[in-house]
Phi, psi and omega in degrees: 000124181281177187298313178300321179295322177295320179295317178298314181299320180294319180292318178299317181295319180298309181294322180295319181290323184277336182258342183076013180239163174277118183247132178247130179253130180243132175266120178204138175245013176270099186298324182296319177295321179295314180297320179297320178295320179293319180294325181278349179087009178271347174237126183270316184223142180212148173274117184241148170286169184299322180289314180298321179293319179299320177295319180297321176298313183289325187279313185219018173076030178302151180237151177282133177266306177219157171243153177267137177230158181286142169265113183250086174233181179298331183272340185238121175274154177303149183288169180291138179301149179262114177199172182263136176242141169245126185216164179216170174291145181296334181266013181283342184083359181267124182239349177210162190298326183298335179288353179278353182302127180083359183261165178278132185232134181265119172251163180277297188200143180300342179256010180272131178290301184284330183267002177206293192303304182294323179297323180293329176293319177300318179293317181296320179295335178275000178097014181250137171262109184305328183288325185250333185266344181240156170263096187288138171229121176264120187251355171059029174191135176299318181293326178295322177294313179300321180294318181293321176294316181302320182273357181078016180283336172230152182290326181200171181204168180236130179215168171286144183301320181295323178290323179298314181292321177300317180297318179301316181292319186283315189241340184081154179225150170293172178303130183240162176237125178280126182260329180198150177225132180279167168297168178296143180244156172280137180287149175284158183267177159277115186254156180233155176293151189294333184259025177295129181305139184300322181295318178293321178302316180295318180296316180293322180299315180297317180297319182288321181294333182261000187299323184292345179262353183267162180274072185217034189305307184297322178291321183293336179296343178288339184233354177203164175285154183302325185267024180238163170224167181259143173229154180301137183277147172263126183289128180229148173277167176296136180238168177299324179297320179297317178300317181297318179299313182292330180280341182074025179234179183282160176305316182293324180297318179297316180299316181293324179294317181294321184270359177069029182252155175067174183265101178242139180308131182306322181295321178294316178301316181299318181292320179296314181293330175296317177297316179303318181290316181299320187266359177067029182286140174237121184300143177268134182299336181278354186250032187248357179251089184244152180270153173286160173302148183278344183292138178219015182247140170242132179264144173241107184262123185234142175289336183200152175276354176274069185244133182303135176058029186298318180301317180291320179299313179298319179298319178294320178296312184294322179297322180287317179295329180298332180293338181240021177055046176239162185238158180251136173239121182272130185238088178281131181253353182086171182221109174079017181244154181298139180095353181298317181296319179296317180295318180297316179300319180298320178296317180295323179293333177295337180299323183266349185242014183214197183267012176298133175257336181189177186221139170260125186237161165261167182296338178300317179285323185293340180264005177271109185302318182294318180294318181290329176294317177299317182293315181298319183283344174285344181060024173262139181283163176215157175227151184263130182297321187265014186305313181287327179294319179288334180265275184296327182295309178297321179297318179296314181299318179298313180297320181297315179295324177295322179294338176277001176097010183267140182244345177244108187249122186252126170267128182240123178253147182231181183295332181249037183304131175292319180261143179298123190299318186298308182290321180298318178298319179297315180295322179295318182291339180278348176289123184239141175203150183297129177062025179243133176255128174250105186242174185223136174223166175256163179308122181299341177291338181250327185205113183268011179302126177090344184288321180297318178297321180295319180297324178292313181294329184293348177294334181268320181214118184292126176280170175233156190233130168249122182254143187280002170199164187284330177296320176294322178299317179293323178295316179296317181297320178294321179297316181293326179295324176297329179273003182060044180241137181247059181272146185291136179227129176233147176255198180228122174082138178278118180243143181305323184293339183250004182295334181269003189260005180055048185258134175276132184223155170278119185244161180206164179274108183297324180298316179293319178302315179299319179295316184295312184292327178289319176300322180296318180291317180297326177298322177294335178271008180064031176251118186256129176250113180292162180124171183290140175284153181241150180251146178268116180261147180243157179210158173244121183219162180243127178273117181281140178301142180271000000 
């Protein structure tokens, strides 16, 4: 008999001895099958998540039998908070939710709160439609999702935090990156079918309330955490707070969606109203005067103020925030100097201790595991400044160089790279075209590895170079000039310092970039700005010396 079978047998024996009846325990994480069994009367009591229990209440009048509460003594520490986590392997190259578009994603069950419902809201707030933007896989177990992420079978997954930590302890996980964390959720109860005989209900209640004192530890782990005990449940109707918890949004957002007030993203409103309909919730007239969140600040975290089109980007951000009466605070962390990590950490800590509602980041911050863990646990959303530059921008530059007749395209990163080198190199290597090579080198002023081989190969077909900042572009051009080679070199963004250098650059409208990234962040905050969407267009141009 294996360990799960031993735990089941121990639990069956405990309930049979305390109730005087023959009790059968079934292990299943398929909520739909459990709900169908309870409705048909073949399952008397089940441990349900908050969403599955709410559906059971609405569908056939299920009632809560007991709830689990923490045992807080010297021997028992409080249990792990119940919430939804979205995570990926640290070596996946994925640092934010938008990068999951088109990838395979592991969910637990369509009726799971932490393993599906709340996670889909987190994804939706980041601008992803789970049904169309992801390749959904339902694995019907939190541990199965953790296992699939661990093995690289899915790009990312959603599980309950307590299940995630349990899996880590039991089996271990490779280094992981947390992508999103939901607000705290209420745990689901042990629920019973509505027509359970009163005498049986009392016997089960007594057995469950005394379980933490009985010698049934391994069996009890199947239905509660070790540091918890059961108490009799108080029957409650669905409330606005319950809807908000299941939706993964604020109490005020649900109220505004129900009452049709304020600017809330249409998709968020639709999902909230779907929950209201599914659970049969009817608004209480006393719960309709709610306050807006007090936060009115958005942070812009930059590695340096020497950022291409920064004035225009800030103008676009401020113009968009002005439409919703919010303000921008610029947070420079420096680049490559001592104390930068401390400064960055301090800014992230301000998210939980101030009026910050969200953060605009560069990829430099997004690839810092400690910083992203702080950000994820603050439960404040963030958007990436270079998202379009890393996607459509690199694609445009590659196509432009190909149109000039080049087949060997070199990405060159330097010490003052505008774009974070690791992710930029990864995105560059993913660009595919027939008979086209996308390769990577470093600034020859710092590292000449690979350059001699390139110079030899270039005698047959001249390569072209895209540099991740203009200083590196000027360095590459000077190196090639020493070799008496006139190969094309382009930088990124028009900068005052390079305007006199006759440098070809990939350019973009900073004002539009600022508007787009701010709209993306506001959407995650469930703030909808009506009006036409705008696209960020790219161009390659040469600034002539004045």
